C-alpha positions in Angstrom: -36.4 73.3 -29.4 -35.9 76.6 -31.1 -32.8 77.2 -29.0 -31.4 73.8 -30.2 -32.3 74.8 -33.8 -30.5 78.1 -33.5 -27.5 76.4 -31.9 -27.1 74.1 -34.9 -27.7 77.0 -37.3 -25.1 79.2 -35.6 -22.5 76.5 -35.7 -22.8 76.0 -39.4 -24.7 72.7 -39.3 -27.1 71.6 -41.9 -30.3 73.4 -40.9 -33.7 71.8 -41.9 -36.1 74.0 -43.7 -39.2 73.6 -41.5 -40.2 72.6 -38.0 -41.1 69.0 -38.8 -37.8 68.5 -40.6 -36.1 70.1 -37.5 -37.8 67.6 -35.2 -36.8 64.7 -37.3 -33.2 65.9 -37.5 -33.1 66.3 -33.7 -34.8 62.9 -33.0 -32.3 61.2 -35.4 -29.4 62.6 -33.4 -30.9 61.9 -30.0 -29.1 59.4 -27.9 -29.0 58.5 -24.3 -27.0 61.1 -22.4 -25.5 60.7 -18.9 -22.5 61.7 -17.0 -19.4 61.1 -19.2 -21.2 61.8 -22.5 -19.8 64.6 -24.6 -20.2 66.3 -28.0 -22.7 68.2 -30.0 -25.8 66.4 -28.6 -24.7 67.3 -25.1 -24.3 70.9 -26.2 -27.9 70.9 -27.6 -29.2 69.4 -24.3 -27.3 72.0 -22.2 -28.8 74.7 -24.3 -32.3 73.3 -23.7 -31.9 73.1 -20.0 -30.1 76.5 -19.7 -26.8 75.4 -18.2 -23.2 76.1 -19.3 -22.7 74.9 -22.8 -19.4 73.1 -23.0 -20.3 69.7 -24.5 -19.3 67.8 -21.4 -22.0 66.0 -19.4 -20.4 66.4 -16.0 -21.9 66.9 -12.5 -23.2 70.4 -13.2 -25.1 69.1 -16.3 -26.4 66.1 -14.3 -27.7 68.4 -11.5 -29.3 70.7 -14.0 -30.9 67.7 -15.8 -32.3 66.5 -12.5 -33.8 69.9 -11.7 -35.2 70.1 -15.3 -36.7 66.6 -14.9 -38.3 67.4 -11.6 -39.8 70.6 -13.0 -41.3 68.5 -15.8 -42.7 65.7 -13.6 -40.3 63.1 -14.9 -38.2 60.5 -13.1 -35.3 62.6 -11.9 -32.4 60.3 -12.6 -30.1 62.8 -14.4 -30.1 60.6 -17.5 -31.5 62.0 -20.7 -33.5 59.2 -22.3 -36.5 58.9 -24.5 -39.0 60.3 -22.1 -36.8 63.3 -21.3 -36.1 64.0 -24.9 -39.8 63.7 -25.9 -40.8 66.1 -23.2 -38.2 68.6 -24.2 -39.1 68.4 -27.9 -42.8 68.8 -27.2 -42.3 72.1 -25.2 
């Protein structure tokens, strides 16, 4: 999550002052992500999984998401839902 925090900070976003506030801010912006999603939340997810950060959840991001989910013993469906977000935030 520090990568996501740094991404927001470097893009001039409002940066929370401590870790707990950061977690709350990220959780508030979490949403279901899947192929076709776009925007800042996708960029944060792409940063977390270490793939190209372009804000477009296309086939490359879906495949990287599946690999990340498999590595974290999650259902590998390529969809970023509550369990995937929770696992990522607890790392």
